[in-house]
N, C-alpha and C positions, 0 to 999 in steps of 0.2 A: 772825204769821199762823197761823190754824188749819191744821193739817197736812192734814186731809181736804179743805179748800177748796183748798189749794195743789195737791193732787193732781188735784182735779176740773177745774181750769181747763185745763191742757194736754190732758186727755182730751176735754173738750168741744170744744176747738179742733181736735183730731185728727178727731173724729167729724164736725164741720162740714165739714172739708176733704174727708173721704171722701164725705160726702153730696153735696157740690158737684161732685166730679170726674166721676161718670158723667153728670150733667146737661150739663156742658160738652162731654163727649165726644159725647153724643147730639146736641147742637146742631151739632157739627162734621160728623157724619154726615148730618144733615138738610140741611145746606148743600150737600153733594155730591148728595143726591137732587134738590135744587132746580136743579141744573145738568145733570141727566141726563134724556134724553127718548128716545122711540121714533121711529124713522124708517121709512118704508115707501113702496113704490110701488103699494100695494094688492095686490101679489102676494107679495112677500117683505118681510121685516122685519128690522131691526137696532136696535142701541142706539148713541146718540151722547151726548157731553157737550160743554159749552160752556166755553171758556177765553178770558180777555182776552189779547190779543196781547202786552201788556207792562204794566209798572206794577203796583202793589199794589191799585189800585182802577180803576174804569172810566176809561179815558183818553178825553178829549174828542175826538170825531171818529173814534174807532176802532170798527171793527166786531168783534163777538165772533167767535171761530173755533169752528166745529163740528169735533170730532175723532171719527173712527169708523174701523172697519176698511175698508180700501180695497175689499175684495171686495164689501162691502155696497153701496157706490155703483156699482161696476162692474156689478153684477147688476140694478140698477134700470134700467128702460126709460124712454125719453123724456127730456125736458129738465128736468123738475122731479120732486121727490119731496115727500112730506108729512111735516112735522115736527109731532109731537103735543105742542104747547105747552099751558100751563095759565094760567088767570087766577084771581086771588083775588077772591072775592065780598065784599060788604059784611058778611056774617055770618061771615067768616073761613073759609068753605068754599071749595073750589076746583072749577072747571069746566074741561073740556078745550077747547082752541082749535086746530083743525087749520089749519096754515099751509103754503102751497106754498113750497118753497125751490128756486131755480134751481141745477141741478147741471151743466148743459151749455149751451154756446152752439153750437147746431147739433150737430155731432159732437164738438166740442172739450170735454173735461172742464174744469170750472171749479175743481176741487179739485187739490191738489198731493199726489202720492204719494211716500212714502219710496222712494229708489232700490232698496232691497233688501228691504224689509219691507212687511207688509200694514197700512200706516198711511196714512190720508188726512186732510187738513185743508182746510177750506173756510170762507172768510169769508162771513158771512150778515148780513142785516138782521133785527133782532127787531121785531115789531109792537109799537107802544106799548101799554102796559097789561098785557103778559104777565108772569106771575110766574116769570121766569127769572133765575137768579143765577149767571152764569158764574164759574168758578173763577179765582183769580189765577194768572198764569203761574208765579209762584214756588211754587205748590202742586204743580207737576210736579217730581218728584224729579230731581235732576241726578246727574252721575257720582259725586259725593262721597257721596251718600246710602248706596248699597250699599257703597262703599269703606270707609266708617266703620262698617260692620256694623250700621247702623240697620235694614237689610233683610237677613235671613239665613234659612236653612232653619229652619222652625218658627215664623216670624213670623206673627202673626194679621193677616188682611186681611179687607176687606169688598168685596162686589161688588153694585152696583145695576144691574139689567138687566131685560130683557123675554124670559124663556125661553119659547120656542115662542109668541111674541107675547103672552104673558100680562102683563096690567097689574094692579097692586095694587088698583085701584079704577076707578070710572068716570071720574075726573078724569085718569087716565093716569099716576099715579105709578109709578116702577119698583119691582120686587120686590128686597128686600135679602137677600143671603145672606152667610154667614160662611165663610171659608176659611183655609187654612194654606199658607205657602210650602213647596213640596215639593222644590225643586231645591237642590242644594248642589254647588259654590259658585255664588253669583250674581254673582261678579266674577272677572276683569275683564268689563266689559259686552261688549267685542268678542267674547268667547268664550261669553257667555251672553245673547245678544240675545233669545232665547226661553227662557222658564222655565215650569215647571209649578206650578200651584196646586191643592191638594186642595180642590175645590169642585164641586158639581153645576151644570154649565152645559149649555146646549142651544142649538139653532138659535134665532137671535133675540138671543142674548147678545153676539154679535160687536160690538165697539166699546165694550163696557162698561168703565168705569174700575175699576181694582183699587186699593183705598184702604187705607192704613195710618194708624193714629192715633199721633201723637207730640206730646207736650206739648199735649194737648187741641186739636190741629189735624189736619185731614185732609190727607194727602199722597198724591197719585196716584203709585203706584210701578209701574204697568203698565196695559195694556189687553188685554182678551180678544180673541183672533183666531180661536179654534177650540177644539175639545175632543178629547181623546185617547180612542180607543175600540179595542176588540179586534174584529177581523172574522174570522169562521169561515165556511167554506163546506162544505156537505154535498152529495155527489153520490150519487144513487140511480139505479136503472134507468130511472125515468120522470120524474124531477124533480131539480132542483138548488135548493138553498136557501142564502141568504146571511144570516148573523146579525151584527148590529152590537151590541156590548155596551159601553155607556158605562162608563168607568173612574173617573168622578168626578174627572177631572183636566182643568183648563182650561189651554189653551195661551195664554201671555201674553207680549206684547212689553214690554220694560222701558221705564219712563218717559223716561229720557234720549233714547231714540230717538223718542219722541213729541215731545219738545222740539225735536229736530232737524227734524222734519217741520213743526212750526209755524214755525220759523226759515226753512225753505225757502219756505213760503208768504209770509212777510213779505218775503223777498228778491224773489220773483216779483211781488208786488204793487208793490214799489218800482220794479222795472224797467218795469212796465206803467203806472206813474204813478197807481196807484189808492190 
């Protein structure tokens, strides 16, 4: 065999693999975007993402679960909120479809809240024809994920959300940002339920999934529940001023605790016979 040809073959294979890798990763991120939506009561706004309750694919007869920050639902007034869904048009463009979602039965919340943390899960019905692709339950990182150091300080993550109610376009797609895990250590989970991610987040991002790419698949490693800021107060003779300075640090609850909340919802539904 010609030596130059023998050298060229593995190089071509390597280049092809490198070219294919980013595209696969981008597909994984886009699937997370397709599961992420804005929720609002027309006064305040938050971010939510959808997850199937079990199984690797849509389970027959199962309702998808909306996951968000509990304080977002608690601040909403009334029995319903609006979920900004999307539909795919025949020309492959997307349009927004606003859909009411029941969040209370009278004064009783329909969601389940984690007993200690700012996490809520709510089973919903998706209107037919909406372009929503809930994540598989297995895409929520479990206890072993961080324990095996797949998530650690310095890990790159992505956050799709709606900062200050901002949408990426008229169809209502979320805005994607890149961040870095800023807390060390992230285990054991019991001692690191909340961690910090170096990323610019704002009001409206609460409930956004924090996603890590691994083996060309998106894994939810946490959920945004707030942002860290520095507060300074200045007092003068005739006025007082308060300054809030964002520190570009998102407060994030780890994904195993989101898993726990989904499991609590499933147990509550089983007890109610739903």
